[in-house]
C-alpha positions in Angstrom: -2.7 -47.3 32.6 -4.5 -44.6 30.6 -2.8 -45.7 27.4 -3.3 -49.4 28.0 -6.3 -49.7 25.5 -4.2 -47.9 22.8 -1.3 -50.3 23.2 -3.6 -53.3 23.5 -5.3 -52.5 20.2 -2.0 -51.6 18.4 -0.7 -55.1 19.4 -3.9 -56.7 18.0 -3.7 -54.7 14.8 -0.3 -56.3 14.2 -1.4 -59.7 15.4 -4.6 -59.8 13.2 -2.6 -58.6 10.1 -0.1 -61.5 10.8 -3.0 -63.9 11.2 -4.5 -62.7 7.9 -1.2 -63.3 6.2 -0.9 -66.8 7.5 -4.4 -67.6 6.2 -3.5 -66.8 2.6 -2.6 -70.5 2.0 -5.6 -71.8 3.9 -8.1 -73.9 2.0 -10.7 -71.1 2.4 -8.6 -67.9 2.6 -11.4 -65.6 1.5 -13.2 -66.3 4.8 -10.3 -66.2 7.2 -8.3 -63.4 5.7 -11.5 -61.3 5.7 -12.2 -62.2 9.4 -8.8 -61.1 10.5 -8.7 -58.0 8.3 -12.1 -56.8 9.7 -10.7 -57.4 13.2 -7.6 -55.4 12.3 -9.8 -52.5 11.0 -11.9 -52.5 14.2 -8.7 -52.5 16.3 -7.4 -49.6 14.3 -10.6 -47.7 14.9 -10.3 -48.5 18.6 -6.8 -47.0 18.6 -8.4 -43.8 17.3 -11.0 -44.0 20.1 -13.8 -45.1 17.7 -15.9 -48.0 19.0 -18.9 -48.5 16.7 -21.1 -50.5 19.0 -23.6 -52.0 16.6 -21.1 -53.2 14.0 -18.9 -54.5 16.8 -21.9 -56.4 18.3 -22.6 -58.0 14.9 -19.0 -59.0 14.6 -18.9 -60.5 18.1 -22.2 -62.4 17.5 -20.9 -63.8 14.2 -17.7 -64.9 15.8 -19.4 -66.6 18.7 -21.8 -68.4 16.3 -18.9 -69.5 14.1 -16.9 -70.7 17.2 -19.9 -72.8 18.4 -20.2 -74.2 14.9 -16.5 -75.1 14.6 -16.0 -76.1 18.3 -14.0 -79.3 18.6 -15.6 -82.4 20.1 -12.8 -82.7 22.6 -10.7 -79.7 23.5 -8.2 -81.7 25.6 -7.8 -84.3 22.8 -7.2 -81.5 20.3 -4.6 -79.7 22.6 -2.8 -83.0 23.2 -2.7 -83.6 19.4 -1.3 -80.2 18.8 1.4 -80.6 21.5 2.3 -84.1 20.2 2.8 -82.9 16.6 4.8 -79.8 17.6 4.2 -78.0 14.3 1.5 -75.8 12.9 0.9 -77.5 9.6 -2.7 -78.7 9.0 -2.8 -82.4 9.6 -6.6 -82.9 9.7 -9.7 -80.9 8.9 -10.7 -81.3 12.6 -7.5 -79.7 13.8 -8.0 -76.8 11.3 -11.5 -76.3 12.5 -10.4 -76.3 16.2 -7.8 -73.6 15.4 -10.4 -71.6 13.6 -12.7 -71.8 16.7 -10.1 -70.3 18.9 -9.2 -67.7 16.3 -12.9 -66.6 16.3 -12.9 -66.5 20.1 -9.9 -64.3 20.2 -11.5 -61.9 17.7 -14.7 -61.9 19.8 -12.8 -61.1 23.0 -10.8 -58.2 21.4 -13.9 -56.8 19.8 -15.8 -57.3 23.1 -13.2 -55.1 24.8 -13.7 -52.4 22.2 -17.5 -52.6 22.6 -17.1 -52.3 26.4 -15.0 -49.2 25.9 -17.6 -47.9 23.5 -20.4 -48.5 26.0 -18.3 -46.9 28.7 -17.6 -43.8 26.6 -21.3 -43.6 25.5 -22.4 -43.8 29.1 -20.0 -41.1 30.4 -20.9 -38.7 27.6 -24.7 -39.2 27.8 
């Protein structure tokens, strides 16, 4: 269990790099590739035991604000639409924004865990 955070963040480095790659053909790749690359960098730092609390907090806050901004009007309707279409191609701007919402929430959660570990480390050393 001691190595769980290390493996957790290694997984997310790979996942965020893959997400960034998938965003290259997005209508606004400069935003979304950057978001996922920053998340991959913070995850790499976390693997090394580095949890910069202030930058992580800014990242988390920005992701939460973005998620609120892009949040779909109806989550069940969006999920039903995704299941019905059974593919990941962008069909509507609304479906793309809904996906972006959940991507931002994933980044916020992973960065939140890193910030938690940073606070815990700071508290035990101080």
